[in-house]
gemmi code that builds the backbone of each chain (N, CA, C; Angstrom):
import gemmi

chains = {
    "A": [
        ("GLU", (20.810, 1.947, 0.333), (19.676, 1.186, 0.273), (18.479, 1.574, 1.128)),
        ("VAL", (17.341, 1.773, 0.573), (16.222, 2.393, 1.434), (15.803, 1.246, 2.309)),
        ("GLN", (15.601, 1.593, 3.613), (15.025, 0.681, 4.645), (14.050, 1.429, 5.475)),
        ("LEU", (12.945, 0.670, 5.854), (11.906, 1.145, 6.573), (11.629, 0.017, 7.720)),
        ("VAL", (11.803, 0.315, 8.921), (11.687, -0.756, 9.873), (10.595, -0.222, 10.958)),
        ("GLU", (9.427, -0.969, 10.959), (8.370, -0.688, 11.912), (8.644, -1.388, 13.200)),
        ("SER", (8.036, -0.786, 14.286), (7.864, -1.450, 15.603), (6.814, -0.893, 16.381)),
        ("GLY", (6.533, -1.502, 17.521), (5.422, -1.080, 18.367), (4.208, -1.882, 18.341)),
        ("GLY", (4.020, -2.787, 17.497), (2.779, -3.578, 17.388), (2.722, -4.592, 18.530)),
        ("GLY", (1.630, -5.220, 18.660), (1.422, -6.159, 19.772), (0.010, -6.397, 20.038)),
        ("LEU", (-0.284, -7.185, 21.157), (-1.564, -7.423, 21.612), (-2.052, -6.286, 22.450)),
        ("ILE", (-3.222, -5.793, 22.283), (-3.784, -4.732, 23.044), (-5.243, -4.877, 23.245)),
        ("GLN", (-5.764, -4.573, 24.484), (-7.187, -4.689, 24.742), (-7.934, -3.644, 24.068)),
        ("PRO", (-9.139, -3.894, 23.707), (-10.146, -2.908, 23.118), (-10.139, -1.708, 24.032)),
        ("GLY", (-10.135, -0.477, 23.365), (-10.042, 0.761, 24.133), (-8.677, 1.301, 24.449)),
        ("GLY", (-7.651, 0.414, 24.324), (-6.218, 0.762, 24.558), (-5.695, 1.586, 23.459)),
        ("SER", (-4.362, 1.996, 23.748), (-3.633, 2.844, 22.828), (-2.334, 2.106, 22.426)),
        ("LEU", (-1.783, 2.349, 21.270), (-0.520, 1.865, 20.950), (0.250, 3.076, 20.059)),
        ("ARG", (1.524, 3.175, 20.042), (2.244, 4.049, 19.197), (3.150, 3.124, 18.386)),
        ("LEU", (2.926, 3.288, 17.016), (3.880, 2.541, 16.084), (4.991, 3.509, 15.692)),
        ("SER", (6.063, 3.017, 15.394), (7.350, 3.753, 14.936), (7.817, 3.102, 13.607)),
        ("CYS", (8.467, 3.943, 12.859), (8.993, 3.460, 11.525), (10.289, 4.184, 11.420)),
        ("VAL", (11.468, 3.458, 11.603), (12.742, 4.143, 11.311), (13.179, 3.941, 9.885)),
        ("SER", (13.525, 5.165, 9.364), (13.966, 5.102, 7.937), (15.398, 5.412, 7.715)),
        ("SER", (15.963, 4.781, 6.711), (17.404, 5.026, 6.344), (17.505, 4.809, 4.855)),
        ("GLY", (18.813, 5.236, 4.393), (19.101, 5.142, 2.993), (18.492, 6.190, 2.132)),
        ("PHE", (17.801, 7.218, 2.610), (17.273, 8.365, 1.671), (17.101, 9.622, 2.601)),
        ("ASN", (16.931, 10.686, 1.816), (16.713, 11.913, 2.652), (15.257, 11.944, 3.158)),
        ("PHE", (15.053, 11.590, 4.447), (13.728, 11.515, 5.018), (13.042, 12.720, 4.957)),
        ("ASP", (13.687, 13.814, 4.988), (12.928, 15.139, 5.004), (12.297, 15.620, 3.682)),
        ("THR", (12.669, 14.930, 2.662), (12.095, 15.298, 1.291), (10.970, 14.339, 0.768)),
        ("TYR", (10.489, 13.377, 1.660), (9.451, 12.498, 1.119), (8.212, 12.478, 2.013)),
        ("ALA", (7.050, 12.493, 1.311), (5.952, 12.098, 2.073), (6.008, 10.627, 2.580)),
        ("MET", (5.259, 10.466, 3.751), (5.333, 9.087, 4.259), (3.873, 8.671, 4.701)),
        ("HIS", (3.598, 7.382, 4.706), (2.273, 6.856, 4.849), (2.305, 5.603, 5.703)),
        ("TRP", (1.090, 5.456, 6.221), (0.849, 4.170, 6.952), (-0.287, 3.415, 6.143)),
        ("VAL", (-0.160, 2.202, 5.887), (-1.076, 1.461, 5.268), (-1.306, 0.139, 6.107)),
        ("ARG", (-2.504, -0.337, 6.202), (-2.723, -1.530, 6.900), (-3.265, -2.631, 6.135)),
        ("GLN", (-3.075, -3.863, 6.455), (-3.458, -5.066, 5.746), (-4.388, -5.979, 6.761)),
        ("VAL", (-5.705, -5.948, 6.534), (-6.358, -6.776, 7.468), (-6.134, -8.272, 7.228)),
        ("PRO", (-6.379, -9.117, 8.194), (-6.139, -10.597, 7.895), (-6.990, -10.994, 6.621)),
        ("GLY", (-6.284, -11.832, 5.890), (-6.938, -12.191, 4.596), (-6.190, -11.407, 3.471)),
        ("ARG", (-6.512, -10.375, 3.114), (-5.690, -9.729, 2.032), (-5.888, -8.158, 1.863)),
        ("ARG", (-6.975, -7.723, 2.200), (-7.424, -6.270, 1.829), (-6.319, -5.367, 2.341)),
        ("LEU", (-5.868, -4.377, 1.515), (-4.969, -3.256, 1.890), (-5.926, -2.085, 2.140)),
        ("GLU", (-5.472, -1.292, 3.138), (-6.245, -0.116, 3.519), (-5.383, 1.144, 3.779)),
        ("TRP", (-5.400, 2.126, 3.103), (-4.611, 3.383, 3.317), (-5.150, 3.887, 4.745)),
        ("VAL", (-4.161, 4.266, 5.608), (-4.599, 4.823, 6.848), (-4.300, 6.263, 7.018)),
        ("SER", (-3.080, 6.701, 6.563), (-2.779, 8.082, 6.856), (-1.436, 8.553, 6.093)),
        ("THR", (-1.452, 9.758, 5.785), (-0.297, 10.384, 5.092), (0.247, 11.631, 5.741)),
        ("ILE", (1.543, 11.874, 5.748), (2.102, 13.234, 6.201), (3.050, 13.641, 5.231)),
        ("ASN", (3.050, 14.906, 4.915), (3.825, 15.601, 3.833), (5.302, 15.630, 4.473)),
        ("PRO", (6.181, 15.996, 3.506), (7.482, 16.087, 3.895), (7.921, 16.960, 5.103)),
        ("THR", (7.409, 18.070, 5.233), (7.615, 18.879, 6.357), (6.808, 18.563, 7.608)),
        ("GLY", (5.747, 17.768, 7.602), (4.904, 17.443, 8.683), (3.873, 18.422, 8.814)),
        ("GLY", (3.739, 19.546, 7.884), (2.749, 20.462, 7.954), (1.357, 20.119, 7.403)),
        ("ALA", (1.295, 18.983, 6.765), (-0.056, 18.555, 6.320), (-0.132, 16.975, 6.593)),
        ("THR", (-1.327, 16.742, 7.059), (-1.682, 15.364, 7.418), (-2.983, 14.948, 6.823)),
        ("TYR", (-3.126, 13.689, 6.456), (-4.458, 13.178, 6.035), (-4.783, 11.880, 6.601)),
        ("TYR", (-6.069, 11.539, 6.743), (-6.559, 10.334, 7.463), (-7.645, 9.808, 6.656)),
        ("GLU", (-7.677, 8.443, 6.734), (-9.018, 7.837, 6.260), (-10.165, 8.344, 7.303)),
        ("ASP", (-11.277, 8.604, 6.745), (-12.209, 9.361, 7.481), (-12.794, 8.652, 8.771)),
        ("SER", (-12.761, 7.308, 8.775), (-13.247, 6.653, 9.899), (-12.259, 6.639, 11.035)),
        ("LEU", (-10.971, 7.060, 10.823), (-10.005, 7.038, 11.749), (-9.618, 8.420, 12.311)),
        ("LYS", (-10.178, 9.421, 11.773), (-9.963, 10.793, 12.192), (-10.379, 10.928, 13.625)),
        ("GLY", (-9.438, 11.517, 14.454), (-9.685, 11.806, 15.802), (-9.170, 10.620, 16.690)),
        ("ARG", (-8.965, 9.444, 16.139), (-8.405, 8.350, 16.880), (-6.886, 8.107, 16.560)),
        ("PHE", (-6.534, 8.336, 15.382), (-5.188, 8.045, 14.945), (-4.447, 9.409, 14.703)),
        ("THR", (-3.179, 9.484, 14.942), (-2.457, 10.743, 14.774), (-1.106, 10.340, 14.106)),
        ("ILE", (-0.816, 10.923, 13.003), (0.380, 10.613, 12.421), (1.490, 11.838, 12.609)),
        ("SER", (2.721, 11.506, 12.826), (3.615, 12.511, 13.023), (5.009, 11.957, 12.556)),
        ("ARG", (6.023, 12.870, 12.419), (7.464, 12.533, 11.945), (8.375, 13.342, 12.674)),
        ("ASP", (9.540, 12.753, 12.960), (10.679, 13.392, 13.617), (11.879, 13.391, 12.664)),
        ("SER", (12.210, 14.499, 12.091), (13.293, 14.477, 11.112), (14.619, 14.176, 11.744)),
        ("SER", (14.746, 14.688, 13.052), (16.165, 14.416, 13.701), (16.370, 12.879, 13.852)),
        ("ARG", (15.307, 12.128, 13.919), (15.417, 10.666, 14.097), (15.002, 9.868, 12.868)),
        ("SER", (14.710, 10.614, 11.708), (14.280, 9.920, 10.483), (13.117, 8.844, 10.836)),
        ("THR", (12.270, 9.231, 11.628), (11.279, 8.250, 12.201), (9.828, 8.794, 11.892)),
        ("LEU", (8.944, 8.022, 11.560), (7.610, 8.167, 11.304), (6.850, 7.503, 12.459)),
        ("TYR", (5.788, 8.163, 12.881), (5.027, 7.577, 14.059), (3.528, 7.446, 13.668)),
        ("LEU", (2.799, 6.572, 14.382), (1.355, 6.576, 14.263), (0.897, 6.197, 15.728)),
        ("GLN", (0.176, 7.230, 16.345), (-0.405, 7.059, 17.646), (-1.874, 6.669, 17.352)),
        ("MET", (-2.097, 5.593, 17.960), (-3.537, 4.844, 17.763), (-4.189, 4.789, 19.059)),
        ("ASP", (-5.289, 5.471, 19.292), (-6.118, 5.489, 20.455), (-7.425, 4.838, 20.326)),
        ("THR", (-8.125, 4.481, 21.422), (-9.521, 3.862, 21.500), (-9.491, 2.772, 20.371)),
        ("LEU", (-8.612, 1.850, 20.552), (-8.597, 0.790, 19.544), (-9.715, -0.180, 19.664)),
        ("THR", (-10.183, -0.728, 18.492), (-11.304, -1.757, 18.526), (-10.767, -2.943, 17.595)),
        ("ALA", (-11.549, -3.963, 17.739), (-11.205, -5.254, 17.123), (-10.908, -4.966, 15.530)),
        ("GLU", (-11.724, -3.926, 15.061), (-11.622, -3.723, 13.574), (-10.293, -3.039, 13.137)),
        ("ASP", (-9.495, -2.702, 14.111), (-8.142, -2.217, 13.849), (-7.024, -3.243, 13.861)),
        ("THR", (-7.497, -4.406, 14.059), (-6.544, -5.577, 13.993), (-6.074, -5.654, 12.558)),
        ("ALA", (-4.722, -5.608, 12.363), (-4.174, -5.616, 11.002), (-2.608, -5.653, 11.177)),
        ("VAL", (-1.979, -5.884, 10.046), (-0.508, -5.619, 9.972), (-0.490, -4.239, 9.526)),
        ("TYR", (0.335, -3.418, 10.128), (0.583, -1.971, 9.765), (1.940, -1.822, 9.072)),
        ("PHE", (1.889, -1.290, 7.883), (3.079, -0.977, 6.982), (3.283, 0.530, 7.014)),
        ("CYS", (4.553, 0.773, 7.076), (5.091, 2.128, 6.874), (5.491, 2.070, 5.308)),
        ("ALA", (5.196, 3.140, 4.711), (5.562, 3.268, 3.226), (6.090, 4.593, 2.987)),
        ("ARG", (7.032, 4.608, 1.987), (7.508, 5.981, 1.505), (6.793, 6.478, 0.278)),
        ("GLY", (6.388, 7.692, 0.307), (5.681, 8.230, -0.844), (6.707, 8.355, -2.010)),
        ("SER", (6.190, 8.126, -3.151), (7.078, 8.207, -4.428), (7.492, 9.562, -4.729)),
        ("SER", (8.615, 9.716, -5.462), (9.102, 11.009, -5.930), (8.240, 11.499, -7.086)),
        ("PHE", (7.440, 10.642, -7.665), (6.551, 10.985, -8.628), (5.081, 10.662, -8.127)),
        ("GLY", (4.111, 11.176, -9.013), (2.673, 11.045, -8.617), (2.411, 11.725, -7.403)),
        ("GLY", (3.068, 12.881, -7.115), (2.642, 13.667, -5.947), (2.880, 12.991, -4.700)),
        ("GLY", (3.777, 12.035, -4.697), (4.092, 11.359, -3.345), (2.988, 10.361, -2.934)),
        ("GLU", (1.969, 10.103, -3.836), (0.841, 9.351, -3.348), (0.838, 7.985, -3.900)),
        ("TYR", (1.939, 7.527, -4.451), (2.184, 6.050, -4.712), (3.095, 5.663, -3.617)),
        ("PHE", (3.220, 4.301, -3.350), (4.157, 3.759, -2.308), (5.280, 2.990, -2.970)),
        ("ASP", (6.467, 3.644, -2.926), (7.492, 2.968, -3.619), (8.398, 2.081, -2.741)),
        ("TYR", (8.449, 2.266, -1.480), (9.139, 1.370, -0.530), (8.274, 1.109, 0.644)),
        ("TRP", (8.223, -0.071, 1.118), (7.498, -0.608, 2.146), (8.440, -1.215, 3.331)),
        ("GLY", (7.927, -1.024, 4.520), (8.550, -1.854, 5.577), (8.035, -3.281, 5.683)),
        ("GLN", (8.485, -3.954, 6.634), (8.042, -5.328, 6.774), (6.750, -5.507, 7.464)),
        ("GLY", (6.261, -4.405, 8.025), (4.993, -4.455, 8.789), (5.067, -4.905, 10.245)),
        ("THR", (4.208, -4.356, 11.040), (4.097, -4.784, 12.426), (2.680, -5.084, 12.767)),
        ("LEU", (2.521, -6.229, 13.447), (1.044, -6.660, 13.732), (0.513, -6.117, 14.978)),
        ("VAL", (-0.766, -5.637, 14.755), (-1.452, -5.153, 15.807), (-2.674, -5.927, 16.025)),
        ("THR", (-2.884, -6.505, 17.145), (-4.013, -7.329, 17.474), (-4.807, -6.791, 18.629)),
        ("VAL", (-6.057, -6.485, 18.426), (-6.821, -5.850, 19.452), (-7.880, -6.901, 19.926)),
        ("SER", (-7.742, -7.335, 21.087), (-8.538, -8.390, 21.666), (-8.482, -8.531, 23.145)),
        ("SER", (-9.528, -8.900, 23.790), (-9.593, -9.101, 25.176), (-9.177, -10.453, 25.596)),
    ],
    "B": [
        ("GLU", (-15.627, 8.481, -2.085), (-14.591, 7.445, -2.143), (-14.670, 6.740, -3.426)),
        ("ILE", (-13.487, 6.660, -4.111), (-13.365, 5.796, -5.232), (-13.174, 4.397, -4.956)),
        ("VAL", (-14.077, 3.485, -5.451), (-14.010, 2.013, -5.168), (-13.320, 1.362, -6.343)),
        ("LEU", (-12.412, 0.593, -6.116), (-11.673, -0.192, -7.218), (-12.071, -1.691, -7.065)),
        ("THR", (-12.521, -2.241, -8.194), (-12.992, -3.613, -8.190), (-12.059, -4.525, -9.019)),
        ("GLN", (-11.338, -5.418, -8.477), (-10.442, -6.175, -9.166), (-11.014, -7.540, -9.588)),
        ("SER", (-10.684, -8.027, -10.748), (-11.095, -9.352, -11.192), (-10.101, -9.995, -12.011)),
        ("PRO", (-10.032, -11.264, -12.072), (-10.809, -12.193, -11.233), (-10.269, -12.175, -9.787)),
        ("ALA", (-10.893, -12.825, -8.943), (-10.372, -12.872, -7.489), (-9.136, -13.957, -7.463)),
        ("THR", (-9.159, -14.896, -8.225), (-8.117, -15.814, -8.312), (-7.848, -16.252, -9.817)),
        ("LEU", (-6.489, -16.347, -10.055), (-6.154, -16.624, -11.441), (-5.135, -17.851, -11.302)),
        ("SER", (-5.397, -18.902, -11.931), (-4.553, -20.147, -11.842), (-3.998, -20.416, -13.321)),
        ("LEU", (-2.741, -20.299, -13.339), (-2.002, -20.430, -14.644), (-0.800, -21.192, -14.545)),
        ("SER", (-0.206, -21.603, -15.636), (1.076, -22.356, -15.736), (2.178, -21.415, -16.085)),
        ("PRO", (3.446, -21.938, -15.693), (4.609, -21.108, -16.108), (4.657, -20.948, -17.733)),
        ("GLY", (4.951, -19.761, -18.112), (5.089, -19.365, -19.566), (3.837, -18.853, -20.096)),
        ("GLU", (2.782, -18.853, -19.336), (1.485, -18.267, -19.764), (1.300, -16.848, -19.461)),
        ("THR", (0.338, -16.162, -19.949), (0.200, -14.762, -19.706), (-1.014, -14.510, -18.791)),
        ("ALA", (-0.794, -13.737, -17.746), (-1.839, -13.380, -16.822), (-2.402, -11.996, -17.151)),
        ("THR", (-3.688, -11.840, -17.180), (-4.345, -10.554, -17.470), (-5.294, -10.242, -16.280)),
        ("LEU", (-4.947, -9.171, -15.658), (-5.547, -8.776, -14.366), (-6.429, -7.416, -14.658)),
        ("SER", (-7.553, -7.406, -14.117), (-8.464, -6.182, -14.286), (-8.635, -5.409, -13.091)),
        ("CYS", (-8.781, -4.100, -13.221), (-9.182, -3.133, -12.152), (-10.062, -2.106, -12.664)),
        ("ARG", (-11.271, -2.032, -12.121), (-12.292, -1.160, -12.641), (-12.618, -0.102, -11.488)),
        ("ALA", (-12.576, 1.197, -11.880), (-12.705, 2.243, -10.857), (-14.310, 2.592, -10.894)),
        ("SER", (-14.836, 3.062, -9.769), (-16.172, 3.374, -9.644), (-16.382, 4.862, -10.252)),
        ("GLN", (-15.341, 5.605, -10.485), (-15.316, 6.730, -11.304), (-13.980, 6.991, -11.957)),
        ("GLY", (-13.893, 7.793, -12.898), (-12.633, 7.991, -13.666), (-11.592, 8.593, -12.761)),
        ("VAL", (-10.343, 7.806, -12.981), (-9.144, 8.205, -12.263), (-8.064, 8.624, -13.158)),
        ("GLY", (-8.462, 8.867, -14.363), (-7.428, 9.385, -15.289), (-6.378, 8.344, -15.444)),
        ("SER", (-5.013, 8.627, -15.350), (-4.072, 7.649, -15.323), (-3.420, 7.574, -14.038)),
        ("HIS", (-4.109, 7.892, -12.962), (-3.489, 8.037, -11.661), (-3.725, 6.603, -10.876)),
        ("LEU", (-3.150, 5.589, -11.490), (-3.309, 4.269, -10.938), (-2.044, 3.483, -11.011)),
        ("ALA", (-1.856, 2.782, -9.890), (-0.641, 1.843, -9.690), (-1.098, 0.487, -9.390)),
        ("TRP", (-0.149, -0.450, -9.650), (-0.146, -1.839, -9.377), (0.923, -2.287, -8.490)),
        ("TYR", (0.593, -3.146, -7.600), (1.504, -3.641, -6.668), (1.512, -5.202, -6.544)),
        ("GLN", (2.597, -5.794, -6.379), (2.662, -7.268, -6.223), (3.035, -7.566, -4.710)),
        ("GLN", (2.438, -8.529, -4.154), (2.808, -8.941, -2.794), (2.942, -10.561, -2.908)),
        ("ARG", (4.253, -10.909, -2.726), (4.494, -12.339, -2.722), (4.251, -12.858, -1.255)),
        ("PRO", (3.948, -14.123, -1.052), (3.690, -14.740, 0.113), (4.678, -14.283, 1.230)),
        ("GLY", (4.171, -13.827, 2.340), (5.033, -13.529, 3.332), (5.798, -12.263, 3.266)),
        ("GLN", (5.631, -11.522, 2.164), (6.436, -10.251, 2.018), (5.559, -9.038, 1.983)),
        ("SER", (6.164, -7.915, 1.898), (5.473, -6.670, 1.753), (5.079, -6.403, 0.355)),
        ("PRO", (4.092, -5.519, 0.111), (3.849, -5.121, -1.332), (5.085, -4.439, -1.966)),
        ("ARG", (5.099, -4.577, -3.290), (6.149, -4.006, -4.118), (5.463, -3.224, -5.206)),
        ("LEU", (5.942, -2.014, -5.548), (5.416, -1.122, -6.579), (5.868, -1.723, -7.848)),
        ("LEU", (4.943, -1.970, -8.759), (5.124, -2.645, -10.161), (5.068, -1.474, -11.212)),
        ("ILE", (3.847, -0.826, -11.181), (3.455, 0.095, -12.275), (2.849, 1.318, -11.581)),
        ("TYR", (3.223, 2.543, -12.201), (2.514, 3.688, -11.695), (2.113, 4.444, -12.941)),
        ("ASP", (1.180, 5.500, -12.692), (0.575, 6.257, -13.706), (0.024, 5.338, -14.808)),
        ("ALA", (-0.531, 4.105, -14.494), (-1.246, 3.211, -15.254), (-0.299, 2.398, -16.124)),
        ("SER", (0.797, 2.979, -16.656), (1.628, 2.172, -17.495), (3.052, 2.275, -17.467)),
        ("LYS", (3.598, 3.091, -16.442), (5.008, 3.206, -16.280), (5.643, 2.236, -15.275)),
        ("ARG", (6.619, 1.456, -15.693), (7.230, 0.525, -14.842), (8.141, 1.189, -13.802)),
        ("ALA", (7.912, 0.635, -12.522), (8.846, 1.166, -11.385), (10.223, 0.670, -11.705)),
        ("THR", (11.165, 1.290, -10.904), (12.612, 0.846, -11.021), (12.790, -0.539, -10.777)),
        ("GLY", (13.424, -1.246, -11.744), (13.879, -2.593, -11.445), (12.812, -3.696, -11.883)),
        ("ILE", (11.659, -3.235, -12.388), (10.624, -4.113, -12.732), (10.771, -4.617, -14.154)),
        ("PRO", (10.706, -6.039, -14.328), (10.931, -6.495, -15.671), (9.967, -6.145, -16.710)),
        ("ALA", (10.294, -6.140, -17.892), (9.521, -5.585, -19.068), (8.309, -6.511, -19.263)),
        ("ARG", (8.300, -7.770, -18.700), (7.177, -8.684, -18.908), (5.947, -8.163, -18.109)),
        ("PHE", (6.175, -7.225, -17.196), (5.027, -6.597, -16.537), (4.659, -5.278, -17.305)),
        ("SER", (3.335, -5.331, -17.542), (2.929, -3.996, -18.373), (1.512, -3.634, -17.893)),
        ("GLY", (1.331, -2.331, -17.915), (0.135, -1.749, -17.518), (-0.517, -1.009, -18.603)),
        ("SER", (-1.868, -0.896, -18.713), (-2.563, -0.164, -19.688), (-3.930, 0.325, -19.037)),
        ("GLY", (-4.584, 1.229, -19.921), (-5.850, 1.715, -19.484), (-5.807, 3.150, -19.057)),
        ("SER", (-7.037, 3.709, -18.957), (-7.103, 5.020, -18.455), (-8.650, 5.233, -18.192)),
        ("GLY", (-9.009, 6.285, -17.351), (-10.311, 6.527, -17.000), (-10.749, 5.579, -15.848)),
        ("ALA", (-11.582, 4.570, -16.241), (-12.134, 3.687, -15.229), (-11.641, 2.289, -15.335)),
        ("ASP", (-11.105, 1.835, -16.475), (-10.668, 0.478, -16.770), (-9.186, 0.248, -16.992)),
        ("PHE", (-8.590, -0.573, -16.270), (-7.190, -0.752, -16.306), (-6.826, -2.245, -16.297)),
        ("THR", (-5.687, -2.597, -17.045), (-5.267, -3.915, -17.030), (-3.841, -4.100, -16.657)),
        ("LEU", (-3.439, -5.066, -15.978), (-2.069, -5.469, -15.630), (-1.791, -6.757, -16.401)),
        ("THR", (-0.800, -6.810, -17.240), (-0.453, -8.069, -17.949), (0.865, -8.533, -17.571)),
        ("VAL", (0.941, -9.721, -17.241), (2.170, -10.311, -16.845), (2.467, -11.492, -17.823)),
        ("SER", (3.507, -11.276, -18.694), (3.665, -12.243, -19.768), (4.751, -13.207, -19.249)),
        ("SER", (4.795, -14.379, -19.985), (5.765, -15.430, -19.595), (5.935, -15.656, -18.101)),
        ("LEU", (4.784, -15.963, -17.523), (4.801, -16.171, -16.047), (5.954, -17.049, -15.589)),
        ("GLU", (6.405, -16.572, -14.446), (7.414, -17.402, -13.773), (7.011, -17.814, -12.346)),
        ("PRO", (7.472, -18.918, -11.720), (7.005, -19.276, -10.544), (7.061, -18.234, -9.399)),
        ("GLU", (8.035, -17.267, -9.597), (8.174, -16.249, -8.611), (7.017, -15.144, -8.695)),
        ("ASP", (6.265, -15.330, -9.741), (5.171, -14.322, -9.949), (3.974, -14.655, -9.173)),
        ("LEU", (3.943, -15.689, -8.440), (2.650, -16.036, -7.567), (2.576, -15.097, -6.464)),
        ("GLY", (1.274, -14.692, -6.087), (1.081, -13.862, -5.060), (-0.117, -13.111, -5.233)),
        ("LEU", (-0.304, -11.929, -4.532), (-1.342, -10.978, -4.619), (-1.041, -9.728, -5.446)),
        ("TYR", (-1.962, -9.400, -6.251), (-1.742, -8.149, -6.981), (-2.776, -7.105, -6.640)),
        ("PHE", (-2.382, -5.887, -6.341), (-3.474, -4.816, -5.961), (-3.332, -3.676, -6.885)),
        ("CYS", (-4.367, -3.044, -7.239), (-4.315, -1.744, -7.940), (-4.663, -0.651, -6.769)),
        ("GLN", (-4.272, 0.567, -6.981), (-4.404, 1.717, -6.239), (-4.543, 2.996, -6.921)),
        ("GLN", (-5.402, 3.830, -6.482), (-5.687, 5.111, -7.168), (-5.181, 6.266, -6.348)),
        ("ARG", (-4.734, 7.275, -6.920), (-4.441, 8.532, -6.260), (-5.116, 9.718, -6.934)),
        ("ARG", (-6.203, 9.518, -7.529), (-6.930, 10.485, -8.216), (-7.575, 11.487, -7.121)),
        ("ASN", (-8.218, 10.828, -6.087), (-8.765, 11.555, -5.103), (-8.469, 10.971, -3.726)),
        ("TRP", (-8.561, 11.821, -2.699), (-8.522, 11.278, -1.324), (-9.901, 10.728, -1.000)),
        ("PRO", (-10.038, 9.684, -0.170), (-8.932, 8.860, 0.319), (-8.270, 8.001, -0.726)),
        ("LEU", (-6.916, 7.717, -0.608), (-6.256, 6.785, -1.470), (-7.026, 5.401, -1.231)),
        ("THR", (-7.172, 4.745, -2.341), (-7.867, 3.526, -2.159), (-7.304, 2.398, -2.946)),
        ("PHE", (-7.396, 1.077, -2.517), (-6.857, -0.047, -3.174), (-8.041, -0.991, -3.648)),
        ("GLY", (-7.795, -1.666, -4.538), (-8.718, -2.784, -4.937), (-8.466, -3.927, -3.936)),
        ("GLY", (-9.441, -4.909, -4.084), (-9.465, -6.070, -3.209), (-8.448, -7.154, -3.419)),
        ("GLY", (-7.766, -6.967, -4.683), (-6.594, -7.869, -4.840), (-7.076, -9.015, -5.812)),
        ("THR", (-6.090, -9.572, -6.652), (-6.211, -10.692, -7.345), (-5.092, -11.686, -6.915)),
        ("LYS", (-5.478, -12.893, -6.576), (-4.411, -13.894, -6.271), (-3.980, -14.656, -7.437)),
        ("VAL", (-2.760, -14.716, -7.759), (-2.198, -15.456, -8.926), (-1.602, -16.729, -8.429)),
        ("GLU", (-1.997, -17.842, -8.919), (-1.531, -19.037, -8.592), (-0.808, -19.634, -9.711)),
        ("ILE", (0.301, -20.235, -9.471), (1.195, -20.821, -10.528), (1.463, -22.384, -10.311)),
    ],
}
model = gemmi.Model(1)
for chain_id, residues in chains.items():
    chain = gemmi.Chain(chain_id)
    for i, (resn, *xyz) in enumerate(residues, 1):
        res = gemmi.Residue()
        res.name, res.seqid = resn, gemmi.SeqId(i, " ")
        for name, pos in zip(("N", "CA", "C"), xyz):
            atom = gemmi.Atom()
            atom.name, atom.element = name, gemmi.Element(name[0])
            atom.pos, atom.b_iso = gemmi.Position(*pos), 0.0
            res.add_atom(atom)
        chain.add_residue(res)
    model.add_chain(chain)
structure = gemmi.Structure()
structure.add_model(model)
structure.setup_entities()
């Protein structure tokens, strides 16, 4: 059974940093692209970042470049998102998602339960 | 950036009826479009990919159609468990983008 379990969210002051983690199990982590997607309060979903199976290629939503860094550790089957210089606009539930084996890995076929990041003073 | 516009914002229907949800792209995306369902309190679930292909385990009453810039998700014989938010997503161009969602009330 595919499982994705996020952690690392919480309340953080503006300007602060957080690192989110997503531990994967039930599939060969090394052969799938992985993504972070966030959902702002209300309902809108927003793609955040993608990393290819080897970690050699990364993609970011333009407004997040330079502040967020995606990475992966195959020895731990874990995906990370380092978030720096956080603002209130980063407040959201952050989901880890597996890239599908079809569609170039750019659909999201399994999702974690999400971790809430709240940026507030 | 490709903008996806979903309509209607909310759809109120009764069990057994058919839901028709629309997703319009600001430019053509070919067939590179997916649909997701998000039940209350849950994470999104992939329903349809490549505009019309059902994901693993998705019932046949969920169907997708369209290509280019106009897409439709049809949910026939609505069941109470079908309530929630439905999102479209394109993978034609980076950045990957989602529509604003349609809320289905039953």
